[in-house]
C-alpha positions in Angstrom: -70.2 27.6 18.4 -69.9 27.7 22.2 -67.3 29.3 24.3 -66.1 26.1 25.6 -65.6 24.4 22.2 -63.9 27.3 21.0 -61.4 27.4 24.1 -61.0 23.5 23.7 -60.0 24.1 20.0 -57.6 26.7 20.5 -56.0 24.7 23.3 -55.7 21.7 21.1 -54.0 24.0 18.2 -51.8 25.5 20.9 -50.9 21.9 21.7 -50.3 20.8 18.4 -48.0 24.0 17.9 -45.9 23.4 21.1 -45.4 19.7 19.6 -43.9 20.8 16.1 -42.2 23.6 17.8 -40.6 21.0 19.9 -39.9 18.4 17.4 -38.4 21.3 15.3 -36.1 22.2 18.1 -35.2 18.5 18.5 -34.2 18.7 14.7 -32.1 21.8 15.0 -30.3 20.4 18.2 -29.8 17.2 17.1 -28.2 18.6 13.7 -26.0 21.0 15.8 -24.8 17.9 18.0 -23.3 16.0 14.5 -21.5 19.0 13.5 -17.7 19.6 14.7 -16.0 19.5 17.0 -15.6 15.7 16.6 -12.2 14.1 17.4 -11.3 10.5 16.9 -10.8 8.5 20.2 -10.4 5.1 18.5 -9.6 4.0 15.1 -8.9 0.8 13.2 -7.9 1.2 9.6 -10.0 -0.9 7.5 -8.6 -3.6 5.2 -10.0 -6.3 2.7 -9.8 -9.6 4.6 -9.6 -11.7 1.3 -6.1 -9.8 0.3 -3.0 -10.6 2.2 0.4 -11.3 1.0 1.4 -12.3 -2.6 0.4 -16.1 -3.1 -1.7 -16.7 0.3 -5.3 -17.1 0.5 -8.0 -17.2 2.9 -11.1 -19.2 3.6 -14.3 -17.5 2.8 -15.7 -15.7 6.2 -19.7 -15.1 6.5 -22.2 -14.2 9.2 -25.7 -14.9 9.4 -28.5 -14.0 12.0 -25.6 -13.7 14.6 -24.5 -10.7 16.8 -20.8 -9.2 17.0 -19.7 -7.5 20.2 -16.6 -5.3 19.5 -14.3 -3.6 22.5 -13.0 -0.5 21.9 -10.5 1.2 24.2 -10.7 5.2 24.1 -8.1 7.7 24.2 -9.4 11.2 25.4 -13.1 11.0 26.7 -16.3 13.3 26.0 -19.9 13.7 26.5 -20.9 12.8 23.0 -20.2 9.8 20.9 -20.6 8.7 17.4 -19.7 5.6 15.7 -18.7 4.8 12.1 -19.4 1.8 10.2 -17.6 0.5 7.1 -18.1 -1.7 4.3 -15.6 -0.2 2.5 -14.4 -3.1 0.8 -17.4 -5.2 0.4 -19.0 -6.3 -2.9 -22.4 -6.6 -1.6 -24.3 -4.6 0.6 -24.6 -5.4 4.5 -27.7 -4.7 6.7 -27.3 -4.0 10.3 -31.0 -4.7 12.0 -29.8 -3.2 15.1 -26.6 -1.7 16.8 -26.1 -0.6 20.3 -23.3 1.0 22.5 -22.6 1.0 26.5 -19.5 0.7 28.5 -18.0 -2.7 28.7 -17.7 -4.5 32.1 -14.9 -7.0 31.0 -15.1 -10.3 29.2 -17.7 -9.4 26.8 -20.1 -8.1 29.3 -21.9 -4.6 29.2 -23.2 -2.3 31.8 -27.1 -2.0 30.7 -27.2 1.2 32.8 -25.2 2.7 30.0 -26.7 1.1 26.9 -27.8 3.1 23.8 -29.2 2.2 20.8 -27.4 3.5 17.6 -29.4 5.2 15.2 -28.5 6.2 11.6 -30.7 9.1 10.2 -32.9 8.5 12.8 -33.3 4.5 11.9 -32.4 1.8 13.8 -31.6 -0.3 10.7 -28.8 0.7 8.4 -27.9 -0.8 5.1 -24.7 0.1 3.8 -23.8 -0.4 0.1 -20.4 -1.9 -1.4 -17.9 0.7 -0.6 -20.1 3.0 1.7 -19.2 4.1 5.3 -21.7 5.7 7.5 -21.7 7.6 10.7 -24.2 6.7 13.5 -26.3 9.7 14.8 -24.8 11.3 18.0 -25.3 9.5 21.2 -25.5 11.4 24.5 -23.1 9.2 26.5 -20.2 10.3 29.1 -17.2 8.5 27.6 -14.2 8.6 30.3 -10.9 8.9 28.9 -9.3 5.5 28.4 -12.1 3.4 29.1 -13.6 0.5 27.2 -16.7 0.5 25.0 -18.7 -2.3 23.7 -20.5 -1.7 20.2 -22.8 -4.6 19.3 -24.0 -5.2 15.8 -26.7 -7.6 14.7 -26.5 -8.8 11.1 -29.7 -11.0 10.2 -29.0 -12.0 6.6 -26.3 -14.1 5.3 -23.4 -11.9 4.5 -19.9 -12.2 3.5 -16.9 -10.5 5.7 -14.9 -8.7 3.7 -14.0 -5.1 5.4 -11.9 -5.9 8.6 -9.1 -5.3 10.8 -7.7 -8.3 11.3 -5.0 -7.9 13.9 -7.0 -6.6 16.6 -5.3 -7.6 19.6 -8.2 -7.5 21.3 -11.0 -10.4 22.1 -14.2 -9.5 20.3 -17.6 -12.0 20.5 -19.8 -13.6 18.3 -23.0 -15.0 18.8 -26.1 -16.6 17.6 -29.3 -14.2 17.1 -30.2 -10.7 18.1 -28.4 -10.4 21.6 -26.9 -6.9 21.1 -29.0 -5.7 24.2 -27.9 -8.6 26.3 -25.7 -7.8 29.4 -23.9 -10.8 28.5 -24.4 -12.6 25.0 -25.0 -16.4 25.4 -22.8 -19.4 23.3 -20.3 -16.3 22.2 -17.3 -17.7 20.2 -14.2 -15.1 20.3 -12.4 -13.5 17.4 -9.4 -11.3 17.8 -10.5 -9.1 14.6 -12.7 -6.1 13.8 -15.6 -6.6 11.6 -17.3 -3.2 9.9 -16.1 -1.0 12.6 -13.6 1.9 11.6 -14.0 4.8 14.2 -15.2 6.2 17.2 -15.5 9.9 17.9 -16.4 12.0 20.9 -16.9 15.6 21.4 -16.7 17.4 24.7 -19.4 19.8 23.7 -22.4 19.7 26.5 -25.3 17.5 25.3 -27.8 18.5 22.9 -27.4 22.0 21.4 -24.8 23.9 23.6 -22.7 26.5 22.2 -19.5 25.2 20.4 -16.4 26.9 21.7 -13.7 25.3 20.2 -10.9 26.2 22.8 -12.6 24.2 25.3 -12.6 21.2 23.1 -9.7 18.6 22.3 -8.3 19.7 19.3 -5.2 17.7 18.8 -5.5 14.2 17.4 -2.3 11.9 17.0 -2.2 9.0 14.4 0.2 6.6 14.5 0.4 5.0 11.1 2.3 1.9 10.1 2.4 -1.7 10.0 2.2 -4.7 12.4 4.8 -3.2 14.7 2.4 -0.4 15.2 -0.5 -2.5 15.0 0.9 -4.0 18.4 1.8 -7.6 17.2 4.0 -9.5 19.9 2.3 -7.3 22.5 -0.1 -8.8 25.2 -3.7 -9.6 24.0 -6.2 -7.5 25.4 -3.7 -5.2 27.5 -3.5 -2.1 25.3 0.3 -2.3 25.2 0.9 -1.4 21.6 3.3 1.8 21.7 0.3 3.9 20.6 -1.6 3.0 23.7 1.9 3.6 26.0 2.2 7.0 24.0 -1.3 7.7 25.1 -0.7 6.9 28.8 2.2 9.8 28.9 -0.1 11.8 26.8 -3.1 11.8 29.0 -0.8 11.9 32.4 0.5 15.2 31.1 -1.0 18.4 32.6 0.3 20.7 29.9 -0.6 19.5 26.6 -4.3 20.6 26.6 -6.5 18.1 24.8 -5.1 15.5 23.0 -6.2 11.9 21.5 -3.9 9.2 20.1 -5.4 6.8 17.7 -3.8 4.0 15.7 -4.4 3.7 12.0 -1.7 0.8 11.3 -2.3 -2.2 9.4 -0.3 -5.5 10.1 1.7 -6.4 6.9 1.3 -2.7 5.6 3.5 -1.6 2.7 4.5 1.7 1.3 4.1 1.0 -2.4 2.0 -2.0 -3.0 -1.4 -3.3 -2.1 -1.6 -6.3 -0.3 -2.5 -6.6 3.7 -4.4 -3.2 3.4 -4.0 -0.7 0.4 -0.8 0.6 0.0 0.0 3.3 2.4 0.4 6.2 -0.4 -3.3 5.2 -1.2 -4.7 4.9 2.1 -2.9 8.3 3.7 -5.9 10.3 2.9 -8.4 7.9 4.2 -6.6 6.3 7.5 -4.8 10.0 8.4 -6.3 12.9 6.7 -10.0 11.3 7.0 -9.7 10.7 10.7 -11.6 13.2 12.5 -9.4 16.2 14.0 -6.3 14.8 13.0 -3.4 17.1 13.4 -0.2 15.0 13.9 0.8 11.8 12.2 3.6 9.4 13.4 5.0 6.6 10.9 6.7 3.8 11.1 6.7 1.6 7.9 8.8 0.2 5.3 10.0 -3.2 6.6 7.7 -5.1 4.9 8.5 -3.2 1.4 12.1 -4.7 2.1 10.8 -8.3 3.2 8.3 -9.0 0.9 10.1 -7.6 -2.0 13.0 -10.2 -0.9 10.9 -13.1 -1.0 8.7 -12.2 -4.0 10.5 -10.7 -6.6 7.9 -9.1 -8.8 7.5 -6.6 -5.8 10.7 -5.8 -5.1 11.4 -2.4 -4.3 14.4 -0.2 -3.9 15.5 2.2 -1.0 15.1 4.9 -3.4 11.6 4.0 -4.3 10.5 3.9 -0.4 12.5 7.3 0.3 10.1 8.6 -2.6 7.0 7.3 -1.1 7.8 9.1 2.1 8.6 12.3 0.4 5.2 12.4 -1.1 3.4 11.7 2.2 5.4 14.4 3.6 4.0 16.5 0.9 0.4 15.3 1.6 0.7 15.5 5.2 2.2 19.6 4.7 -1.0 19.9 2.1 -3.3 19.2 4.6 -1.9 20.8 7.7 -0.9 17.9 9.4 2.3 17.7 11.2 4.1 14.7 10.2 7.3 12.7 12.3 9.1 9.7 10.5 10.6 6.7 12.3 13.4 5.1 11.9 13.1 1.2 10.7 13.7 -1.0 13.7 16.1 -4.2 13.2 15.0 -7.7 12.4 18.4 -9.5 12.1 17.4 -13.5 13.1 14.2 -13.2 11.7 13.8 -15.7 8.6 13.4 -12.8 6.0 16.3 -11.1 7.0 19.4 -10.5 4.6 22.3 -8.5 3.9 20.7 -6.6 0.7 17.3 -6.0 2.7 19.8 -4.8 5.8 21.5 -2.4 3.2 17.8 -0.7 2.3 16.9 -0.1 6.1 20.0 1.4 6.7 19.8 3.9 3.5 16.1 4.4 4.6 17.0 5.1 8.1 19.7 7.7 6.7 17.0 9.6 5.0 14.7 9.7 7.9 17.5 11.0 10.1 18.1 13.5 7.4 16.7 17.0 6.9 14.0 15.4 5.2 11.3 18.0 5.4 9.2 16.2 8.0 8.6 18.0 11.3 10.7 15.7 13.2 12.1 12.2 13.7 11.6 9.2 16.0 14.6 7.3 16.1 13.0 3.7 17.1 16.0 1.9 15.6 18.2 3.4 18.0 15.8 2.8 21.1 15.6 -0.9 20.4 18.6 -2.0 18.7 21.3 -4.3 20.8 24.1 -1.9 21.2 26.6 -4.9 20.7 24.7 -5.9 17.7 22.8 -3.0 16.0 21.2 -5.1 13.2 19.2 -6.8 16.0 16.7 -6.1 18.6 17.7 -5.6 22.2 17.0 -9.4 23.5 15.0 -7.5 26.3 12.8 -5.9 23.7 12.3 -9.1 21.6 8.8 -10.6 21.3 10.6 -13.6 20.0 10.7 -13.6 16.4 13.4 -11.0 16.3 11.2 -8.6 14.1 8.5 -7.4 16.6 9.2 -5.8 19.9 7.3 -7.5 23.1 5.5 -5.0 25.9 8.9 -3.8 27.2 10.1 -2.8 23.8 6.7 -0.9 22.8 7.0 1.1 26.0 10.6 1.9 25.4 9.7 3.4 22.0 6.7 5.2 23.6 8.7 6.6 26.2 11.7 7.9 23.8 9.2 10.3 21.8 9.2 13.8 23.0 6.0 15.2 24.1 6.9 18.7 23.3 6.5 17.7 19.6 2.6 18.1 20.6 3.0 21.6 21.8 2.6 23.1 18.2 
């Protein structure tokens, strides 16, 4: 064998070795990047589209050969990002032939310079079995604090939509065919609901394999947990004016809290005791609070639907003591998982059609418990903040969205402003 042939073979072997080594390095670094510290920057609690209040039904909803582009408003930013897709309530598989993420430019448009394909275990296509949730691989994308991202999914097959978040308070876009890579999707219709999208996490670790220093990363995640008043019903569409957003504005403006993210795990219509619009809070707490990446604090405003629905549907009537027992059990859950828990008083609802004296007695008994030494880490007295001093069973007119139950933007701002940010110092 000539020296030239031998040298050529040696170089080829060395090149092959370098390729293999590079691939191994990529795998190792990629594995490092999908490990903590991840923390949630956006959340939408999944619910079953087909289940609402007792005695109500909805028409079936399906998607076929369509793209859906969904807009999420982040809390704290980061340099790496991952997305959770959910078929939590589905009874059939759902296939996403392609998924992408990019910075939103508004009105359904995206900045193509920031566009990235989402992969799942390295594959561009992912099929979720019934009940399955799946994280995307990490994407190297600079995500500013309080920015808008667009997550686009292409569903090629005729698929029933079951896992949703119905009251999104955000315009999302549905278009024919695979348009996930388009700057603006054509022939789009709009929905204010989230489909199959549950959580967006970020990390402030430098991209691709840098050392993890927890002290340099956001480590506080505040989960707001409740019903439509926390979900933002009655606030301005697309304006991010839920009380959780207003709280996040205060948190991000503070310079002495360290790194904090505020996410919303409310479901409009949710209750403590009975399933219906979303699983009962006692059931879903482990998924929608403890299961949220990096959760350290939870603020809970919940119980008015237990009172209202029980009043109009006697088979699901509950007492104040039952609701209080549910709160006590949740306090124990939070403590067991080292999550600091803050309970809020139930806000007034006199003037709304479900209001009655029995329900008001229950609300006042629950609020007395919340204000007591109940074992929680603190109290958010939203009732005192938004009630009319001259008629304490009613919302202050300036805070009323018009239905006498849900606050408006000004009312939600007042609720957020009443929260002592010192609660997050711990």
